[in-house]
C-alpha positions as CSV (number, residue, x, y, z in Angstrom):
1,M,-0.1,0.0,0.0
2,K,1.3,3.4,-1.1
3,K,0.0,6.9,-0.4
4,Y,0.6,9.9,-2.5
5,P,-0.4,13.5,-1.2
6,G,-1.0,16.5,-3.3
7,I,-3.7,18.7,-4.6
8,I,-6.1,16.2,-6.2
9,V,-7.5,17.4,-9.5
10,D,-10.8,15.5,-9.7
11,A,-11.6,15.6,-13.5
12,V,-14.9,13.8,-13.1
13,S,-16.5,16.0,-10.5
14,R,-14.6,19.1,-11.6
15,R,-13.0,20.1,-8.3
16,Q,-9.6,20.4,-6.6
17,F,-8.7,19.8,-3.1
18,K,-5.8,19.0,-0.8
19,G,-5.7,15.3,-0.2
20,E,-4.2,11.9,-0.6
21,I,-4.6,8.9,-2.9
22,T,-3.9,5.4,-1.6
23,V,-2.8,2.6,-4.0
24,E,-2.7,-1.0,-3.6
25,D,-2.4,-3.9,-6.0
26,G,-2.6,-1.5,-9.0
27,K,-5.9,0.1,-7.9
28,I,-6.8,3.3,-6.3
29,I,-8.5,2.1,-3.1
30,R,-9.0,5.6,-1.4
31,V,-9.2,9.2,-2.3
32,E,-9.6,11.4,0.6
33,E,-9.3,15.0,1.6
34,K,-6.4,15.7,3.8
35,E,-4.3,18.7,4.9
36,H,-0.6,18.7,4.1
37,D,2.0,20.9,2.8
38,H,2.6,19.3,-0.7
39,E,2.0,21.7,-3.6
40,Q,2.2,19.1,-6.5
41,Y,-0.9,18.3,-8.4
42,I,-2.2,14.7,-8.9
43,L,-4.6,14.1,-11.8
44,P,-5.5,11.3,-14.2
45,G,-3.0,10.2,-16.9
46,L,-3.4,11.5,-20.4
47,V,-4.8,9.6,-23.3
48,D,-4.0,10.1,-27.0
49,A,-7.4,9.3,-28.7
50,H,-5.9,8.5,-32.1
51,V,-2.2,7.7,-33.1
52,H,-0.3,5.9,-35.5
53,I,2.8,4.7,-33.6
54,E,4.6,4.1,-36.8
55,S,4.8,7.8,-37.4
56,S,7.1,8.2,-34.2
57,M,9.6,6.3,-36.4
58,T,10.1,3.9,-33.3
59,V,8.7,0.5,-32.4
60,P,5.8,0.6,-29.8
61,S,8.0,-0.2,-26.8
62,V,10.4,2.7,-27.7
63,F,7.4,5.0,-28.3
64,A,6.1,4.2,-24.8
65,R,9.3,5.5,-23.3
66,M,8.7,8.8,-25.0
67,A,5.0,9.0,-24.2
68,V,5.1,8.3,-20.5
69,A,7.7,11.0,-20.0
70,K,5.0,13.4,-21.2
71,G,2.2,12.1,-18.9
72,T,0.6,9.8,-21.3
73,V,-0.7,6.5,-19.8
74,A,-2.7,5.2,-22.8
75,V,-3.1,5.6,-26.6
76,V,-5.8,4.5,-29.0
77,S,-3.6,3.3,-31.9
78,D,-4.3,2.3,-35.5
79,P,-1.6,-0.1,-37.0
80,H,-2.7,1.0,-40.5
81,E,0.7,1.9,-41.7
82,I,2.5,-1.3,-40.9
83,A,-0.6,-3.3,-42.1
84,N,-0.3,-1.8,-45.5
85,V,3.3,-3.0,-45.7
86,M,3.0,-6.4,-43.9
87,G,-0.7,-7.2,-43.3
88,E,-1.7,-9.3,-40.3
89,E,1.9,-10.1,-39.6
90,G,2.6,-6.4,-39.2
91,I,-0.3,-6.0,-36.7
92,D,0.9,-8.9,-34.7
93,Y,4.3,-7.3,-34.5
94,M,2.9,-4.1,-33.1
95,L,0.8,-6.0,-30.5
96,E,3.6,-8.3,-29.3
97,D,6.1,-5.4,-29.0
98,A,3.6,-3.1,-27.2
99,Q,3.3,-5.9,-24.6
100,R,6.9,-5.3,-23.6
101,S,6.2,-1.9,-22.0
102,P,3.6,-0.7,-19.3
103,L,2.0,1.9,-21.6
104,K,-1.6,0.9,-22.4
105,V,-2.0,0.5,-26.1
106,F,-5.4,-0.1,-27.5
107,F,-5.0,-1.3,-31.0
108,G,-7.7,-1.1,-33.8
109,V,-8.2,-3.1,-36.9
110,P,-7.3,-1.2,-40.0
111,S,-10.3,-0.7,-42.2
112,C,-8.6,0.3,-45.4
113,V,-5.7,-1.8,-46.4
114,P,-5.0,-0.8,-49.1
115,A,-6.4,2.6,-48.6
116,T,-7.6,2.6,-52.3
117,P,-7.4,0.3,-55.2
118,F,-5.4,2.9,-57.2
119,E,-2.1,2.1,-55.6
120,S,0.2,-0.9,-54.9
121,A,0.3,-1.9,-51.1
122,G,2.1,-4.9,-49.5
123,A,-1.1,-6.5,-48.3
124,V,-4.8,-6.6,-48.5
125,L,-7.2,-6.9,-45.6
126,D,-10.6,-7.7,-47.2
127,A,-13.9,-7.9,-45.4
128,A,-13.3,-11.5,-44.3
129,A,-9.8,-10.6,-42.9
130,V,-11.2,-7.5,-41.0
131,D,-14.1,-9.7,-39.6
132,R,-11.4,-12.3,-38.4
133,L,-9.4,-9.6,-36.7
134,L,-12.3,-7.8,-35.0
135,A,-13.3,-11.2,-33.3
136,R,-9.9,-11.0,-31.4
137,N,-10.3,-9.4,-28.0
138,E,-7.0,-7.6,-28.1
139,L,-8.2,-5.5,-31.0
140,C,-10.5,-2.9,-29.7
141,Y,-12.2,-1.1,-32.5
142,L,-12.4,-0.6,-36.3
143,S,-9.8,2.0,-37.3
144,E,-10.6,5.0,-39.4
145,M,-12.7,4.4,-42.4
146,M,-10.9,6.4,-45.0
147,N,-13.0,5.2,-47.9
148,F,-15.8,7.6,-47.3
149,P,-16.9,7.5,-50.8
150,G,-17.4,3.9,-50.5
151,V,-19.4,4.4,-47.4
152,V,-21.7,7.1,-49.0
153,L,-22.1,5.0,-52.2
154,G,-22.6,1.7,-50.2
155,F,-19.9,-0.3,-51.6
156,P,-20.6,-4.0,-50.4
157,E,-17.0,-4.7,-49.2
158,V,-16.9,-1.4,-47.2
159,I,-20.3,-2.0,-45.6
160,A,-19.5,-5.5,-44.6
161,K,-16.4,-4.2,-42.6
162,L,-18.8,-1.7,-40.9
163,E,-21.3,-4.5,-40.2
164,S,-18.6,-6.7,-38.7
165,A,-17.6,-3.9,-36.2
166,K,-21.4,-3.6,-35.2
167,K,-21.6,-7.4,-34.8
168,Y,-18.7,-7.5,-32.3
169,G,-19.9,-4.3,-30.5
170,K,-16.8,-2.3,-31.5
171,V,-16.5,1.3,-32.1
172,I,-16.1,2.6,-35.5
173,D,-13.5,5.5,-36.2
174,G,-14.1,7.8,-39.1
175,H,-11.8,9.8,-41.5
176,A,-13.9,12.2,-43.7
177,P,-11.9,15.5,-44.5
178,G,-14.3,18.1,-45.9
179,L,-17.4,15.9,-45.8
180,R,-20.6,17.9,-45.3
181,G,-24.3,17.9,-45.9
182,T,-26.2,14.8,-47.0
183,D,-23.1,12.8,-47.7
184,L,-22.0,13.4,-44.1
185,Q,-25.3,12.3,-42.8
186,K,-25.1,9.0,-44.8
187,Y,-21.5,8.4,-43.4
188,I,-22.7,8.9,-39.9
189,R,-25.8,6.9,-40.2
190,A,-23.5,4.0,-41.3
191,G,-22.3,3.9,-37.6
192,I,-19.2,5.9,-37.8
193,S,-18.6,7.9,-34.6
194,T,-15.6,10.0,-34.8
195,D,-13.5,12.2,-37.1
196,H,-10.1,13.6,-36.8
197,E,-9.8,15.2,-40.2
198,S,-11.9,18.3,-39.8
199,F,-9.8,21.4,-40.9
200,T,-12.5,24.1,-40.4
201,Y,-14.4,25.1,-37.5
202,E,-17.6,25.0,-39.4
203,E,-17.0,21.5,-40.7
204,A,-16.2,20.2,-37.2
205,A,-19.2,21.9,-35.6
206,E,-21.6,20.3,-38.2
207,K,-20.2,16.9,-37.5
208,I,-20.7,17.4,-33.7
209,K,-24.2,18.6,-34.2
210,L,-24.9,15.3,-36.2
211,G,-23.7,13.2,-33.3
212,M,-20.0,12.6,-34.1
213,K,-17.1,13.0,-31.7
214,I,-14.5,15.3,-33.0
215,L,-10.7,14.5,-32.4
216,I,-8.7,17.6,-32.6
217,R,-5.3,16.7,-34.1
218,E,-2.1,18.2,-33.4
219,G,0.7,16.2,-35.2
220,S,4.0,17.0,-36.8
221,S,2.4,18.2,-40.1
222,A,-1.4,18.4,-39.7
223,R,-2.0,20.9,-37.0
224,N,-5.6,21.8,-36.3
225,F,-5.7,22.8,-32.7
226,E,-5.4,26.6,-33.4
227,T,-8.5,26.4,-35.7
228,L,-10.7,24.1,-33.5
229,Y,-9.6,24.6,-29.9
230,S,-12.8,26.6,-29.1
231,L,-14.9,23.5,-29.6
232,I,-13.5,22.2,-26.3
233,D,-15.3,24.7,-24.3
234,E,-18.3,24.9,-26.6
235,Y,-19.0,21.1,-26.8
236,P,-17.0,19.6,-24.0
237,E,-18.7,16.3,-24.3
238,A,-18.0,15.8,-27.9
239,V,-14.3,16.5,-28.3
240,M,-11.0,14.5,-27.8
241,L,-7.3,15.2,-28.4
242,C,-5.1,13.3,-30.5
243,T,-1.7,13.6,-32.3
244,D,-2.4,11.1,-35.3
245,D,1.0,11.5,-36.8
246,S,3.8,12.9,-34.7
247,H,7.5,12.3,-35.6
248,P,10.0,11.6,-32.7
249,D,11.5,15.1,-32.5
250,T,7.9,16.5,-32.0
251,L,7.3,14.1,-29.2
252,I,10.6,14.8,-27.5
253,Y,11.1,18.3,-27.9
254,E,7.4,19.6,-28.1
255,G,5.5,17.2,-26.1
256,H,2.4,14.9,-26.6
257,I,-1.0,15.5,-25.2
258,D,0.5,17.5,-22.3
259,K,1.3,20.3,-24.8
260,L,-2.3,20.8,-25.7
261,I,-3.2,21.1,-22.1
262,R,-0.8,23.9,-21.7
263,R,-1.8,25.6,-25.0
264,G,-5.5,25.3,-24.1
265,Q,-4.9,27.2,-20.8
266,E,-3.1,29.9,-22.7
267,K,-6.0,30.3,-24.8
268,G,-8.3,30.5,-21.7
269,L,-10.0,27.2,-22.0
270,D,-11.6,25.7,-18.8
271,I,-9.0,23.1,-17.3
272,Y,-11.7,20.6,-16.6
273,N,-13.0,20.7,-20.2
274,L,-9.5,20.1,-21.4
275,L,-9.1,17.1,-19.1
276,R,-12.4,15.9,-20.3
277,A,-11.1,16.0,-23.9
278,A,-7.7,14.6,-22.8
279,V,-8.9,11.9,-20.6
280,I,-12.6,11.2,-19.8
281,N,-14.0,11.3,-23.3
282,P,-11.6,8.8,-24.9
283,V,-11.8,6.4,-21.9
284,E,-15.6,6.4,-22.1
285,H,-16.0,6.4,-25.9
286,Y,-13.7,3.6,-26.5
287,G,-14.5,1.6,-23.2
288,L,-10.7,1.7,-22.2
289,D,-9.5,0.0,-19.1
290,V,-7.8,3.2,-17.9
291,G,-8.3,4.9,-14.6
292,L,-10.0,8.2,-14.0
293,M,-8.7,8.4,-10.5
294,R,-11.8,7.2,-8.8
295,E,-11.8,4.6,-6.0
296,G,-11.6,1.2,-7.6
297,D,-10.1,2.5,-10.8
298,P,-6.7,1.4,-12.1
299,A,-4.1,3.6,-10.6
300,D,-3.3,5.5,-13.9
301,F,-2.4,9.0,-12.8
302,I,0.4,11.6,-13.1
303,I,1.9,14.2,-10.8
304,V,2.7,17.7,-12.3
305,D,4.3,20.8,-10.7
306,D,1.4,23.0,-11.4
307,L,-1.5,23.1,-13.9
308,K,-0.2,26.0,-16.0
309,S,3.3,24.9,-16.8
310,F,2.0,21.3,-16.6
311,N,5.5,19.9,-16.2
312,V,5.1,16.1,-15.6
313,L,7.1,14.9,-12.6
314,S,5.9,11.3,-12.4
315,T,3.7,9.0,-14.3
316,F,2.0,6.0,-12.9
317,I,0.4,3.0,-14.7
318,D,-1.6,0.5,-12.7
319,G,0.1,1.7,-9.7
320,E,3.7,1.4,-10.9
321,C,5.8,4.5,-11.3
322,V,7.1,4.3,-14.9
323,Y,8.6,7.8,-15.1
324,E,10.0,10.1,-12.4
325,N,12.4,13.0,-12.1
326,G,13.3,12.9,-15.7
327,K,13.9,9.2,-16.1
328,V,11.9,6.4,-17.6
329,L,11.8,3.6,-15.2
330,F,11.4,0.6,-17.4
331,P,14.0,-0.9,-19.9
332,V,13.4,-1.9,-23.4
333,E,15.6,-4.5,-25.2
334,K,16.2,-4.2,-28.8
335,V,13.8,-6.2,-30.9
336,P,14.5,-7.9,-34.3
337,A,13.4,-6.1,-37.4
338,K,10.8,-7.3,-39.9
339,N,10.4,-5.7,-43.4
340,V,9.0,-6.1,-46.8
341,F,11.1,-4.2,-49.4
342,K,11.7,-5.8,-53.0
343,R,12.7,-2.7,-55.0
344,K,15.9,-2.4,-57.1
345,K,17.9,0.6,-57.8
346,I,16.8,3.2,-60.5
347,S,18.6,5.2,-63.1
348,I,18.5,8.6,-64.6
349,D,16.5,7.4,-67.5
350,D,13.8,6.1,-65.1
351,V,12.9,9.6,-63.9
352,K,13.3,11.5,-67.3
353,L,10.1,12.9,-68.6
354,A,10.1,13.6,-72.3
355,V,7.9,16.3,-73.7
356,P,5.0,14.5,-75.6
357,A,5.2,14.8,-79.4
358,G,3.4,17.8,-80.7
359,E,3.7,19.9,-77.6
360,I,6.5,22.0,-78.8
361,G,6.3,23.8,-82.1
362,D,3.8,21.8,-83.8
363,R,0.8,22.6,-81.5
364,K,-1.2,25.7,-82.1
365,G,-1.3,28.0,-79.1
366,G,1.9,26.7,-77.8
367,M,2.5,24.1,-75.1
368,R,-0.2,22.9,-72.7
369,K,0.1,23.6,-68.9
370,I,0.8,20.7,-66.5
371,R,-1.0,19.9,-63.3
372,V,1.1,20.9,-60.3
373,I,0.4,19.7,-56.8
374,V,0.3,22.6,-54.4
375,A,1.5,21.6,-51.0
376,R,0.2,23.5,-47.9
377,D,2.3,23.6,-44.7
378,G,0.7,22.0,-41.9
379,E,-2.1,20.5,-43.9
380,L,-2.7,17.2,-45.4
381,V,-5.0,18.7,-48.2
382,T,-3.3,20.1,-51.3
383,G,-4.3,22.3,-54.1
384,Q,-3.5,22.2,-57.8
385,E,-2.5,24.7,-60.3
386,L,-2.0,24.7,-64.0
387,I,1.7,25.9,-64.9
388,L,3.9,26.0,-67.9
389,P,6.6,23.6,-67.3
390,K,10.5,24.1,-67.7
391,V,12.0,22.1,-70.5
392,E,15.6,21.3,-71.0
393,N,16.7,19.1,-74.0
394,G,13.3,18.0,-74.7
395,N,12.7,16.8,-71.1
396,L,10.5,18.3,-68.4
397,V,12.6,19.2,-65.3
398,S,12.5,20.8,-61.9
399,D,12.5,24.5,-61.9
400,P,13.8,25.6,-58.3
401,G,13.6,29.3,-59.3
402,R,9.8,29.0,-59.5
403,D,9.7,26.4,-56.8
404,I,8.2,23.8,-59.2
405,L,9.9,20.6,-58.4
406,K,9.8,17.1,-59.9
407,I,8.1,14.6,-57.6
408,V,8.4,10.8,-58.0
409,V,6.6,7.8,-56.6
410,L,7.8,4.2,-57.1
411,S,6.6,0.9,-55.8
412,R,8.6,-0.7,-53.0
413,Y,7.0,-4.1,-53.7
414,A,8.1,-4.5,-57.3
415,D,10.3,-2.9,-59.9
416,D,7.4,-1.0,-61.7
417,P,7.8,2.1,-63.6
418,V,8.5,5.3,-61.8
419,Q,5.5,7.7,-61.7
420,I,6.4,11.5,-62.2
421,G,4.7,14.7,-61.4
422,F,5.5,18.2,-60.2
423,I,4.9,20.0,-56.9
424,K,5.0,23.5,-55.6
425,N,5.9,24.9,-52.1
426,I,8.5,22.4,-51.2
427,G,11.1,25.1,-51.5
428,L,14.3,23.2,-52.3
429,K,16.9,25.2,-54.2
430,K,19.1,22.2,-54.5
431,G,19.3,18.5,-53.5
432,A,16.4,16.1,-52.7
433,I,14.4,14.5,-50.0
434,A,13.1,11.0,-50.1
435,S,11.2,8.6,-47.8
436,S,9.7,5.2,-47.7
437,I,7.1,6.7,-45.4
438,A,4.5,7.5,-48.0
439,H,0.9,7.2,-46.9
440,D,-0.8,4.9,-47.2
441,S,0.9,2.0,-49.0
442,H,4.3,3.3,-48.1
443,N,6.0,3.2,-51.5
444,I,9.0,5.4,-52.2
445,I,8.5,9.1,-52.6
446,A,11.1,11.7,-53.5
447,V,11.2,15.5,-54.6
448,G,14.3,17.1,-55.8
449,A,15.9,20.1,-57.6
450,T,17.6,17.7,-60.3
451,D,17.1,14.3,-61.7
452,K,20.4,13.1,-60.4
453,D,19.6,14.3,-56.8
454,I,16.3,12.4,-57.0
455,V,17.9,9.2,-58.3
456,E,20.8,9.1,-55.7
457,A,18.4,9.8,-52.8
458,V,16.0,7.1,-54.0
459,N,18.9,4.5,-54.4
460,R,20.2,5.3,-50.8
461,L,16.6,4.3,-49.7
462,V,16.9,1.2,-51.7
463,E,20.2,0.3,-50.1
464,N,18.8,0.9,-46.5
465,K,15.6,-1.0,-47.4
466,G,13.5,2.1,-46.2
467,G,13.9,5.2,-44.2
468,V,14.4,8.9,-45.0
469,V,17.2,10.6,-47.0
470,V,18.2,14.2,-47.6
471,G,20.9,15.9,-49.4
472,T,22.6,16.5,-52.7
473,A,23.7,13.7,-55.0
474,E,27.1,14.1,-53.6
475,N,26.4,14.5,-50.0
476,L,23.4,12.4,-48.6
477,L,22.3,12.0,-44.8
478,D,20.0,9.3,-44.0
479,L,18.0,7.6,-41.2
480,P,17.4,3.9,-41.9
481,L,14.2,2.4,-40.7
482,E,14.6,-1.3,-40.5
483,V,11.2,-2.2,-39.3
484,A,8.8,-2.3,-42.3
485,G,10.7,0.8,-43.6
486,L,8.7,2.8,-41.1
487,M,10.3,2.5,-37.7
488,S,13.8,2.1,-36.0
489,T,14.5,-0.1,-32.9
490,L,16.9,2.5,-31.7
491,E,16.2,4.6,-28.5
492,G,13.7,7.5,-29.2
493,A,16.3,10.2,-28.3
494,E,18.8,8.9,-30.9
495,V,16.1,8.6,-33.6
496,A,14.8,12.2,-32.9
497,S,18.4,13.6,-32.9
498,R,19.2,12.1,-36.2
499,Y,15.8,13.1,-37.7
500,R,16.3,16.7,-36.5
501,L,19.7,16.7,-38.4
502,L,17.9,15.6,-41.5
503,N,15.3,18.5,-41.2
504,E,18.0,21.0,-40.6
505,E,19.7,19.8,-43.7
506,A,16.5,20.1,-45.7
507,R,16.1,23.7,-44.5
508,K,19.8,24.4,-45.7
509,L,18.8,23.2,-49.1
510,G,16.0,25.7,-49.2
511,N,13.0,23.9,-47.7
512,S,10.7,26.2,-45.6
513,L,8.1,23.6,-44.4
514,E,7.8,23.0,-40.8
515,S,7.8,19.2,-41.2
516,P,9.1,18.5,-44.7
517,F,9.2,14.6,-44.4
518,M,5.7,14.6,-42.8
519,T,4.3,16.8,-45.6
520,L,6.1,14.7,-48.3
521,A,4.5,11.5,-46.8
522,F,1.0,12.7,-47.5
523,M,1.6,13.7,-51.1
524,S,0.8,10.2,-52.2
525,L,-2.3,9.8,-49.9
526,L,-5.0,9.2,-52.5
527,V,-8.0,9.7,-50.1
528,I,-7.2,13.4,-49.1
529,P,-8.0,16.2,-51.6
530,E,-7.1,17.5,-54.1
531,L,-4.2,16.4,-56.3
532,K,-1.9,13.6,-55.2
533,L,0.7,11.1,-57.0
534,G,0.7,7.5,-56.4
535,D,2.7,4.6,-57.8
536,K,0.3,4.2,-60.5
537,G,0.0,7.8,-61.5
538,L,-1.4,11.3,-60.9
539,F,-4.7,11.1,-59.1
540,D,-7.4,13.8,-58.7
541,V,-9.2,13.0,-55.3
542,T,-12.1,15.2,-56.0
543,K,-13.0,13.4,-59.1
544,F,-11.6,10.1,-57.6
545,E,-9.7,9.2,-60.8
546,F,-6.4,9.3,-62.5
547,V,-5.6,12.2,-64.6
548,E,-3.0,13.2,-67.1
549,L,0.0,15.4,-66.3
550,F,-0.9,17.8,-69.2
551,S,-4.0,19.7,-68.9
552,E,-6.8,19.3,-71.6
553,V,-6.5,22.8,-72.9
């Protein structure tokens, strides 16, 4: 039996008092008011309501060490990324490794593997596989249903997955950026209860009024807190907090859910509404076995210095202190890597793009414009513009002077042709960036100032069988990711430090994006508007079809 005195922050009854909690056998057996001289605050541990652990670039047991240091005791995790690479084997890898740490990780069943039929993935989880996985007790919910057109149009395979979740009594997560009106109503009627993709206040408020829970996301690239934070006080029962995709440097240097507690108070939000979003709502919505610091609950709690600065002094999970005074108190042994990576190296000829016959000199009115992806810093959605390309020796090439750069995507699962497009707002003046983290099928994606830079960056990825690369053809920096081309088994601080070096190098080469690799990773995500590039070609998400690089006019 252990006792912990402090200022008790009762998130459920919305009050604070001097008191003491008593813990025995992993449970809180007593919470009582009691006078003492301790100024520390004791409150329930934080919960990330939606995260892809793979985006931390570390395996679950290593991610856990970063998370508990920020006061996180539980995460609702979608193993969608590794499932797209390795299928059920990848999901089992995540489950097994997560068991090696005390962090409470509640995994879902990925609903969209692959995310669309318009790209090459490493696995397929059809309706039968999803049903089989949902029957497993250790898989807690149906992960984000990204195929919202399939839901709205009633595609049988999509509906079958939703019906399986209902059969097993499991929550269905949503993913519907920009969906409004009657289509949104159809989506919700299908049983989908959450959304973390709202990027305007009006969209999020409409979804709440129709019965959805809104997860306010603040990741490394997609950051929606500034736009949506007022919902926390306006609809406290309907909001949760999540990071979705956070890279290791963000977790270590900025924080996790704790940073949103701090920012929310800076905005003047009610602390109890913040705690409801960060703890109570996810626990209740997903039915998590996580304590809310009531008598009889699992002893999942944190101690902070004060509520404003919210510096985490200690983290407890099931009564065990897992973090204290700047030290994580559980070890993690390095685990063996698993991967699927079958690509061979490419050549300059593979990324050359010749001007089509008749475009120069023969065509009345001159050359047609090309469709260019317009990246937006901090957002997953893109725009598109029609722009005259730069031509050298009969080939379309990058034009760093106008910030119009060549982007390529190629399958990591086979030696298929390289797909080529152009992108604006990456900012590189020289060199290239490349990654095998390319949502959602995690093929190889690269952007560069010259064809040679692109080829050398891609080939370094092939040598490493995945990871991230930045630099010029003559001077490349890399971070190998030996687990599925997505994660490292190294300690989080080491991964974060190396990753930060790569980001600094990208900035030296001219990139101005806050998180260039995270932004790059979403340029092949064919379910988020507007124009994206997959391993089978240029894709207009609003039309949900492939389009030609050259415009029709």
